[in-house]
C-alpha positions in Angstrom: -10.5 -12.1 -28.9 -7.4 -9.8 -29.4 -4.4 -12.0 -30.4 -1.9 -9.4 -28.4 -2.6 -6.7 -26.2 -0.3 -3.8 -24.6 0.1 -3.1 -21.4 0.3 0.3 -20.6 1.5 0.3 -16.5 4.1 -1.6 -14.4 4.0 -3.2 -11.6 1.7 -5.4 -10.1 -1.5 -4.8 -11.8 1.1 -5.2 -15.4 1.8 -8.9 -13.5 -1.8 -10.0 -13.2 -3.1 -8.8 -16.5 -0.8 -10.5 -18.0 -1.2 -13.6 -16.0 -4.6 -13.8 -17.4 -3.3 -12.4 -21.0 -1.5 -16.1 -20.8 -3.9 -18.5 -19.6 -6.0 -17.3 -22.2 -3.4 -17.3 -24.9 -3.0 -13.5 -25.5 0.5 -12.3 -26.3 1.4 -9.3 -24.5 3.8 -6.1 -24.7 5.1 -4.2 -21.6 5.8 -1.0 -21.4 9.0 0.2 -19.0 10.3 3.1 -18.1 14.8 3.4 -16.8 14.2 2.5 -13.6 12.0 -0.6 -14.6 14.5 -2.4 -17.2 14.4 -5.5 -15.2 11.6 -5.1 -13.8 9.1 -8.3 -13.5 6.6 -6.3 -14.9 8.8 -7.0 -18.2 9.5 -10.6 -18.2 6.2 -11.2 -17.0 5.4 -10.3 -20.9 6.2 -11.8 -24.1 7.9 -8.4 -25.4 8.6 -5.0 -24.1 9.4 -1.3 -24.8 11.3 1.5 -23.8 8.9 4.9 -23.2 11.1 7.1 -21.4 12.8 7.9 -18.4 12.5 7.5 -14.4 9.3 10.0 -13.5 6.0 9.1 -15.0 5.7 12.1 -16.5 9.0 11.2 -18.8 7.7 7.7 -19.5 4.5 5.8 -18.8 2.2 9.4 -19.2 3.8 9.7 -22.6 0.6 8.1 -23.5 2.3 8.8 -27.8 4.8 6.6 -26.7 2.3 4.1 -25.5 0.7 4.0 -29.3 4.2 3.8 -31.3 4.7 0.9 -29.2 1.7 -1.0 -29.9 1.6 -0.4 -33.4 5.2 -0.9 -33.4 4.5 -4.3 -32.2 1.6 -5.3 -33.7 -0.8 -5.3 -30.9 -4.3 -4.6 -31.3 -5.1 -2.9 -27.4 -3.9 -1.9 -25.3 -5.0 -2.4 -21.8 -4.5 0.6 -19.3 -4.3 -0.6 -15.7 -5.4 1.4 -12.9 -3.3 5.0 -12.3 -0.7 6.7 -14.9 -3.5 6.7 -18.2 -5.8 4.5 -17.3 -8.9 7.4 -16.8 -7.6 9.6 -19.3 -10.3 10.4 -22.3 -7.6 12.0 -24.1 -5.7 8.7 -24.2 -8.9 6.4 -24.4 -9.8 8.7 -27.4 -6.3 8.6 -28.7 -6.6 4.8 -28.9 -9.6 5.1 -30.8 -8.6 7.3 -33.9 -5.4 4.9 -34.6 -7.3 2.0 -35.2 -6.4 1.3 -31.8 -9.0 -0.7 -29.0 -8.8 0.6 -24.9 -9.4 -1.7 -23.1 -12.2 -0.1 -20.6 -14.9 3.1 -21.4 -15.7 5.2 -24.2 -13.6 8.3 -23.8 -17.3 9.8 -23.6 -18.1 7.9 -19.9 -14.3 8.9 -18.4 -15.0 12.6 -19.2 -18.5 12.3 -17.7 -17.2 10.4 -13.9 -13.6 12.3 -14.5 -14.6 15.3 -12.7 -15.7 14.5 -9.7 -17.7 18.3 -10.0 -19.6 16.6 -13.3 -20.5 13.4 -11.9 -22.1 14.4 -8.5 -23.9 16.9 -10.8 -24.8 14.1 -13.4 -25.8 12.0 -10.2 -27.9 14.5 -8.7 -29.8 14.4 -11.8 -30.6 10.8 -11.6 -31.4 11.2 -8.3 -28.5 9.6 -6.7 -28.3 11.2 -3.2 -25.4 13.2 -2.8 -23.6 14.3 0.8 -23.7 18.2 0.8 -21.4 20.2 -0.4 -20.4 22.5 -2.9 -19.4 21.4 -6.7 -19.2 24.2 -8.9 -16.6 25.4 -11.2 -15.8 28.3 -9.3 -12.5 27.4 -7.1 -11.8 31.1 -5.7 -10.3 30.4 -2.2 -12.5 33.2 -0.7 -15.7 31.2 -2.0 -14.2 28.3 -1.2 -14.2 29.4 2.4 -17.1 30.4 2.8 -18.6 27.7 1.5 -17.4 25.6 3.6 -18.7 27.4 6.5 -22.2 27.3 5.4 -21.3 23.7 5.3 -20.3 23.5 8.8 -17.2 21.8 10.1 -15.4 19.2 9.7 -15.0 19.4 5.8 -13.1 17.5 3.9 -11.3 19.1 0.5 -11.1 16.7 -2.1 -9.5 16.8 -5.9 -12.0 16.7 -8.2 -9.8 14.6 -10.9 -8.0 13.1 -7.8 -8.1 9.2 -6.5 -6.4 7.2 -4.5 -5.9 9.8 -1.2 -4.4 11.8 -3.1 -5.5 15.6 -2.9 -7.6 15.3 -0.3 -7.9 16.8 3.2 -10.2 16.9 6.2 -10.1 20.1 7.7 -11.2 20.5 11.8 -11.1 24.2 11.6 -11.8 27.9 9.6 -8.4 29.0 10.6 -6.5 25.8 9.1 -8.8 25.9 5.5 -6.9 28.3 3.5 -3.4 26.1 4.4 -5.0 23.0 4.2 -6.6 24.3 0.7 -2.9 25.2 -0.8 -1.7 21.6 -0.1 -4.5 20.0 -1.4 -4.3 22.1 -5.1 -0.7 21.0 -4.8 -1.1 17.3 -5.0 -4.2 17.7 -7.0 -1.9 19.6 -9.5 1.4 17.2 -8.8 -0.8 13.6 -9.8 -3.5 14.7 -11.7 -2.5 17.9 -13.8 -5.3 19.3 -12.7 -5.8 21.7 -9.1 -9.7 21.6 -9.2 -11.5 21.1 -6.1 -14.7 20.9 -4.1 -15.9 20.7 -0.2 -18.3 18.6 1.6 -19.4 18.0 4.5 -17.2 15.7 6.5 -19.8 12.8 7.4 -18.9 10.9 10.9 -18.0 7.3 11.3 -18.1 7.2 7.5 -17.6 3.8 5.8 -16.4 3.3 2.4 -18.4 1.3 0.7 -18.1 0.2 -3.3 -19.8 -1.5 -6.0 -18.2 -3.3 -8.8 -20.0 -2.7 -12.0 -19.8 -4.3 -15.3 -21.0 -3.3 -18.8 -20.8 -4.0 -22.5 -21.5 -2.7 -26.0 -24.8 -5.0 -25.8 -26.8 -3.0 -23.8 -25.8 -5.0 -21.1 -25.0 -4.4 -17.5 -24.9 -6.0 -13.7 -23.2 -5.3 -10.3 -20.9 -7.8 -8.8 -21.3 -6.7 -5.0 -20.3 -4.9 -2.8 -16.4 -4.2 -1.2 -16.2 -2.8 2.3 -12.9 -0.2 2.0 -13.5 1.5 5.8 -10.1 0.3 6.8 -7.9 3.7 5.7 -4.5 5.8 6.2 -4.0 9.3 4.8 -7.4 7.9 2.7 -6.1 5.0 1.1 -7.2 1.8 1.5 -5.1 -0.2 3.8 -7.4 -3.2 4.0 -10.7 -4.5 1.8 -13.0 -6.8 2.2 -15.7 -8.4 0.2 -18.7 -8.8 1.4 -19.4 -5.7 3.3 -20.5 -6.7 7.0 -23.5 -5.9 8.2 -25.1 -4.6 4.5 -29.1 -5.5 4.9 -29.9 -7.5 1.5 -32.0 -4.9 0.3 -29.8 -2.5 1.1 -27.6 -3.8 -1.1 -29.6 -4.8 -4.2 -30.1 -0.8 -3.4 -27.0 -0.5 -3.5 -26.4 -2.2 -7.0 -29.5 -0.7 -8.4 -27.8 2.9 -8.0 -24.5 2.1 -9.3 -25.8 0.5 -12.3 -27.8 3.7 -12.8 -24.9 5.6 -12.9 -22.8 3.4 -15.4 -25.7 3.3 -17.6 -26.2 7.1 -17.4 -23.0 7.8 -19.0 -22.8 5.1 -21.6 -20.3 2.5 -19.6 -18.8 -0.1 -21.3 -16.2 -2.8 -19.0 -15.1 -2.6 -15.3 -16.2 0.3 -13.3 -16.4 0.7 -9.5 -18.7 3.2 -8.0 -18.5 4.3 -4.5 -20.0 5.5 -2.0 -20.1 6.7 1.6 -22.2 5.5 4.4 -23.0 6.3 7.6 -25.0 4.4 10.0 -29.4 4.2 10.5 -30.5 4.2 13.4 -32.1 0.7 12.7 -28.9 -0.5 12.0 -29.0 -0.5 8.6 -26.4 2.3 6.9 -27.7 5.1 4.6 -25.1 6.1 1.0 -24.6 9.0 -0.9 -22.2 8.4 -4.2 -19.1 9.9 -3.2 -17.4 8.9 -7.3 -17.0 6.1 -10.1 -13.8 5.0 -10.9 -14.1 4.0 -15.0 -11.1 1.8 -14.5 -10.7 -2.1 -12.6 -9.2 -1.0 -8.9 -6.1 -1.7 -6.9 -8.7 -4.1 -4.7 -10.1 -5.8 -7.9 -8.8 -9.4 -6.2 -11.6 -9.6 -3.2 -14.9 -8.8 -5.8 -13.1 -12.0 -8.2 -12.5 -14.5 -5.0 -16.5 -14.4 -3.3 -18.2 -15.3 -6.7 -15.0 -17.1 -8.6 -14.7 -14.8 -11.8 -11.2 -13.7 -13.4 -12.5 -9.8 -13.8 -9.9 -9.1 -16.5 -10.7 -12.1 -18.6 -14.2 -10.0 -18.8 -12.4 -6.7 -19.6 -10.8 -8.7 -22.4 -13.7 -10.6 -23.5 -16.1 -7.3 -22.9 -13.4 -5.0 -25.1 -13.2 -7.5 -27.8 -16.5 -7.3 -28.7 -18.4 -10.5 -26.7 -21.3 -9.5 -24.1 -20.6 -10.3 -20.3 -20.1 -13.8 -19.9 -22.9 -14.1 -17.0 -27.2 -12.2 -16.4 -27.1 -10.4 -12.7 -28.4 -13.5 -11.2 -26.2 -15.5 -12.8 -23.8 -14.4 -10.4 -22.6 -16.5 -7.7 -21.9 -14.8 -3.9 -20.2 -17.2 -1.9 -18.0 -16.9 1.1 -15.8 -13.7 2.2 -12.7 -12.6 0.5 -10.0 -9.7 2.6 -7.5 -8.0 1.1 -4.4 -6.2 2.6 -2.2 -4.6 0.6 1.8 -4.9 2.0 3.4 -1.5 1.5 7.2 -0.6 1.9 5.9 2.5 4.7 6.6 2.9 8.4 3.2 3.1 10.5 5.6 4.4 13.4 6.1 7.2 11.4 3.4 8.4 10.2 3.0 5.5 7.0 6.0 8.0 6.0 6.4 5.9 2.8 10.3 3.7 2.8 12.7 2.8 -0.3 15.6 0.3 -0.1 16.3 -3.6 -1.3 13.9 -6.5 -0.7 16.7 -8.5 0.5 14.2 -11.1 1.8 10.7 -11.4 0.0 8.8 -15.3 1.3 5.7 -15.7 1.2 2.8 -17.7 2.6 3.1 -21.9 1.6 1.0 -22.7 -0.7 0.1 -19.0 -1.8 -1.1 -18.4 -5.8 0.6 -15.5 -7.6 -2.1 -13.4 -9.6 -4.4 -16.4 -10.1 -7.6 -15.8 -10.1 -8.6 -19.0 -10.2 -6.8 -19.9 -7.0 -6.5 -18.9 -3.5 -4.4 -17.6 -1.2 -3.0 -15.3 -3.9 0.0 -12.7 -3.3 -0.2 -9.8 -6.5 2.9 -8.3 -6.5 5.5 -6.6 -9.3 8.2 -7.2 -6.9 11.2 -10.0 -6.5 13.2 -11.0 -3.9 16.6 -8.9 -4.8 14.1 -6.3 -6.5 14.3 -2.2 -4.9 11.5 -0.2 -4.1 12.3 2.9 -5.5 11.4 6.5 -4.8 9.6 7.4 -9.3 6.7 5.2 -8.1 4.0 4.2 -5.5 4.9 2.2 -2.1 2.8 -1.1 -2.4 5.2 -4.2 -2.3 2.2 -6.9 -3.1 -1.5 -7.5 -2.4 -2.5 -10.6 -0.5 -5.5 -12.5 -0.7 -7.6 -14.6 1.1 -10.8 -16.3 1.4 -13.2 -18.6 3.6 -16.4 -19.8 4.6 -17.8 -16.9 6.5 -15.6 -13.6 7.3 -14.3 -15.6 11.0 -12.3 -17.9 8.7 -11.0 -15.6 6.1 -10.0 -13.4 9.5 -8.1 -16.7 10.4 -6.1 -17.2 7.0 -5.2 -13.4 6.8 -3.5 -13.8 10.2 -1.9 -16.8 9.3 -0.5 -15.3 6.3 0.9 -12.6 7.3 2.4 -14.6 10.2 3.9 -16.3 6.9 4.9 -13.6 4.9 8.7 -12.1 5.9 10.0 -9.2 4.4 13.3 -8.3 5.4 15.3 -5.1 4.0 13.1 -1.6 4.7 10.3 -0.7 6.8 6.8 -2.3 5.8 3.3 -2.5 7.3 3.2 -6.1 7.7 3.2 -6.3 12.1 1.0 -3.1 11.3 -1.4 -5.2 9.4 -1.8 -8.4 12.1 -2.1 -5.7 14.6 -5.1 -4.6 12.6 -6.0 -7.7 11.6 -6.0 -8.9 15.5 -7.9 -6.0 17.2 -11.2 -5.5 18.7 -12.5 -3.4 16.2 -11.9 -5.5 13.3 -12.6 -8.9 14.4 -16.3 -7.5 15.2 -16.6 -5.4 11.9 -16.8 -2.0 14.2 -15.9 -0.2 10.8 -15.1 3.3 10.1 -12.8 5.3 8.0 -11.4 6.5 11.4 -10.6 3.1 12.7 -6.8 3.5 12.3 -7.0 6.9 14.7 -9.7 5.3 16.6 -8.0 1.9 17.6 -4.3 3.8 18.0 -3.0 2.4 21.6 -4.0 -1.4 20.3 -2.4 -1.0 16.9 1.0 1.0 18.0 1.3 0.7 21.6 1.2 -3.7 20.9 3.2 -6.5 22.6 7.1 -6.6 21.4 9.0 -9.9 20.6 10.5 -10.9 24.9 13.9 -10.0 24.4 15.5 -13.7 25.2 13.3 -14.7 22.0 14.9 -11.8 20.5 18.7 -12.7 21.2 17.9 -16.5 20.9 16.8 -16.0 16.6 20.2 -14.3 16.6 22.4 -17.0 18.5 20.9 -19.7 16.4 21.4 -18.2 13.4 24.8 -17.2 14.4 25.5 -20.8 15.0 24.8 -22.1 12.0 25.8 -19.6 9.4 29.7 -20.6 11.5 28.3 -24.3 11.2 27.8 -23.9 7.4 31.6 -22.6 6.7 32.9 -25.0 9.0 36.1 -27.5 6.9 36.6 -30.8 7.5 40.0 -29.6 9.8 38.8 -30.1 13.8 41.6 -26.9 14.4 38.8 -24.7 11.9 36.0 -25.7 13.9 33.9 -22.5 15.9 31.3 -24.9 17.8 32.8 -23.4 21.2 34.1 -26.8 22.2 37.0 -26.7 24.9 39.0 -28.9 26.4 38.4 -27.5 29.9 35.3 -25.5 30.4 33.1 -24.0 27.8 32.9 -21.0 25.9 31.3 -17.8 26.5 30.3 -15.5 23.1 28.9 -12.1 23.9 25.6 -11.1 21.8 26.0 -7.3 21.6 22.4 -5.9 20.0 20.1 -2.7 19.5 16.5 -3.2 18.8 15.7 0.2 17.4 17.7 2.7 19.8 17.4 -0.1 22.9 20.6 -1.9 23.5 20.0 -5.9 23.6 22.7 -7.5 25.5 22.8 -11.6 25.5 25.8 -14.1 26.8 25.7 -17.6 24.6 27.4 -20.0 26.9 28.2 -23.0 25.4 29.3 -25.8 27.5 31.7 -28.7 27.5 29.1 -31.6 28.1 27.5 -29.6 24.4 24.7 -27.6 25.8 23.7 -24.1 26.0 22.6 -21.7 28.2 21.3 -17.8 27.2 22.2 -15.3 30.0 20.3 -12.4 30.4 21.4 -10.4 33.0 21.3 -11.9 36.0 18.7 -14.9 34.3 20.2 -17.9 33.1 17.5 -20.2 29.9 19.0 -23.9 29.1 19.1 -22.6 25.2 19.2 -25.2 21.3 18.7 -25.0 18.4 18.5 -27.1 14.6 18.4 -25.2 12.0 15.2 -26.6 9.2 16.8 -24.7 6.2 16.3 -21.6 4.6 16.5 -19.8 7.8 14.3 -21.5 9.8 14.8 -23.2 13.5 13.7 -25.3 16.0 14.3 -23.7 19.2 13.8 -24.2 23.1 14.5 -21.4 25.0 13.6 -22.3 29.0 10.8 -24.8 28.7 9.6 -23.1 26.2 9.6 -24.0 22.2 9.5 -22.2 19.0 10.1 -22.2 15.8 11.4 -19.2 14.4 12.6 -17.5 10.8 15.5 -15.5 10.9 16.8 -13.3 8.3 20.7 -11.6 8.2 21.5 -8.8 6.4 24.6 -7.6 6.7 25.3 -6.9 10.7 21.4 -6.7 10.8 19.2 -9.4 12.1 15.2 -10.2 11.3 13.1 -12.9 13.8 10.0 -13.4 13.2 8.3 -15.9 16.2 4.6 -15.7 14.6 3.5 -17.5 18.0 5.2 -15.6 20.9 4.0 -12.3 21.2 5.3 -9.3 19.4 5.5 -11.4 16.3 8.9 -10.0 15.0 11.9 -7.9 15.5 14.8 -6.0 13.9 18.0 -5.6 15.9 21.5 -4.7 14.7 24.4 -5.5 16.0 25.5 -2.7 18.0 29.3 -1.0 19.0 27.9 1.8 21.3 30.9 3.7 20.6 29.9 3.9 17.0 26.3 4.7 17.3 27.3 8.0 19.7 29.5 8.9 17.5 26.3 8.8 14.5 24.0 10.2 17.3 26.1 12.8 18.0 23.9 16.7 16.8 21.6 14.7 15.6 18.6 16.5 17.5 19.4 20.1 15.9 19.1 19.2 11.8 16.2 18.7 9.9 16.9 15.6 6.9 15.1 14.5 4.6 13.9 11.3 5.1 13.9 10.2 2.1 14.3 11.1 -2.1 12.0 13.5 -2.9 11.3 17.8 -4.4 10.9 20.4 -2.0 7.3 21.8 -3.1 7.4 24.5 -0.1 9.6 26.3 2.4 7.3 27.6 5.0 10.4 29.5 7.1 12.9 32.0 6.0 16.6 32.1 7.0 16.8 34.2 10.6 13.1 32.7 12.0 11.8 32.1 15.0 10.5 28.0 14.9 9.0 25.8 17.9 9.3 22.2 17.9 7.1 20.7 15.8 6.5 23.5 14.0 5.4 22.9 10.0 9.6 23.7 8.3 8.5 22.5 4.9 7.1 20.2 2.0 8.5 17.4 0.1 7.0 15.3 -2.4 7.8 12.1 -2.6 6.2 8.6 -4.0 3.2 10.5 -5.1 2.8 12.1 -1.7 3.5 15.5 0.1 5.3 14.6 3.7 5.1 17.8 6.2 8.7 18.1 8.3 8.4 19.6 11.3 10.6 21.0 13.7 13.0 18.9 15.7 13.4 20.9 18.5 13.1 24.4 19.3 15.8 27.3 17.6 16.0 29.3 14.7 16.8 29.0 11.3 20.3 29.8 10.3 20.1 29.0 6.7 18.1 27.3 3.9 20.0 25.0 2.0 17.3 24.2 -0.7 15.1 26.2 -2.7 11.6 25.2 -3.7 12.0 22.7 -6.6 15.3 21.0 -5.4 15.8 17.4 -5.8 17.4 16.0 -2.3 18.8 13.1 -1.7 17.5 11.0 1.5 19.1 12.1 4.3 20.3 15.3 2.6 19.9 18.6 5.2 17.1 21.0 4.2 18.3 23.6 6.4 20.1 24.3 9.8 18.8 24.9 12.9 21.2 26.6 15.1 19.8 27.1 19.2 17.2 29.9 20.0 
């Protein structure tokens, strides 16, 4: 076993690797950018080395700096995590050339599987079924358009060197192909340094099922069963589970054997994932096609760990240090069911637009473990309460992993854990995940990659927390804050007691753009009433500490968690419809002034770079027409016209960096 390793990554995967290394007695070295100087992964390691500026190309992708850091600190091996340099054959070869162990496959295996086109050609020779498509080297746009017509619409354009949903576009009609191809190639070049793409038939109602494989340097290779990763948005995974619901034992064995054959065909060593796209067969089983092989550990590896009870990072370290695989194929257990939810800084109601900001509150379920493969429920996260989600890296905040004796129990535990996950300070997908888990389609395992779109009404138009309970939560928090500030002087107390009569407090709030007004009346006898319009409901609250309250409203009682950040309140009510509400103290005059003129402005939703302007000054545009494309948090975002009008002036050029809220162009009335 190694005495010291360097972790060439950041965030939750760096923390995850450090946790296993610490348990095994292996010292760790972190690397960090300017933006990550005080990041959680830096604190999780024994040593840390600065490797450059904020952007990945200035720091985490500078592999010469990383190799220098490993040699300077005496690290014998480098763990690349996932993303960044994990599938870069030049980096893997450079490690070997400098006498360092790359904790991953040999450079030759990365090269063989690094190109989707080359990998598909290799699998075709090996007899692994492929989705019909074009996987050739010639990327002439006219040729690709002809191939798309031959394949038949809808088609899927995919970055050949890609992964994680980057550089991928579904195209429904021939007239949309050219624009989709250009966008796909831009994103692929920015993310992977290559704009080469392939075109495939878009499989109707596809499921995304992947097989975890592991090989050692002694000729042994096994699979650790499968994960179903079908629930996706923007071609990126949202929920993953193992085993895949409804998969027969015969099909599991067949897919596992195909995955092992794929790994052995390229002389694989270490952890890898063979991804398949699957569609239903008439007999209730599935037909599967090879999609790609990821030559690294996957984001969703914890669900594979939870089912057999293994630590895959420990396996990586042992195999990389020359040991044989710990278990043979027939020794790998399969027990229960595990599900992982990716908690991201994003706004599902705005097309899953990534969000930036400070985690003013980050509270996790009781009795949760962090980055431990041997304890569940588990949270893998690279941030702490008080940290900021910046625009420089991905939007993931954490992964929440649960396990149950069966899928029904795992679902119940995930629902309970999500209800106890409270994040305040920026938009997240937690409430959306709760709706997905509760949806008919997910609960009954009616899975495919279009589940979110198919279930849109249930997922985006769900119930909201009743106004009375939202106001009651704010009232409880305000009363507790005031009580905490009171001294012994009775004249300083603001408890609402009056010599004659009661005290009335007006709560002027807003939930989004919707005003919410209530009056809290504290009677002379010590009781209280919450007024909402003509309705008067008895009210009482008792603080339980740490933002939790026992609240009675009318004849109902509920436990609420209420957090205050400035003039904003987050109310969490897991047992009530809607589950949560975000409110802010509302001044109608200020609100009206702030909103004046917004309808004609096109502003940047977050910090990023302008990569395309789709109109010129003087052009007439219609509401909803794409006007500009920005790149932020490793994704492209198309910005549309807020109304009909004429472009008066372009305020930025392609390549410009812009701040959040910056006006990109001025739009006059038509």
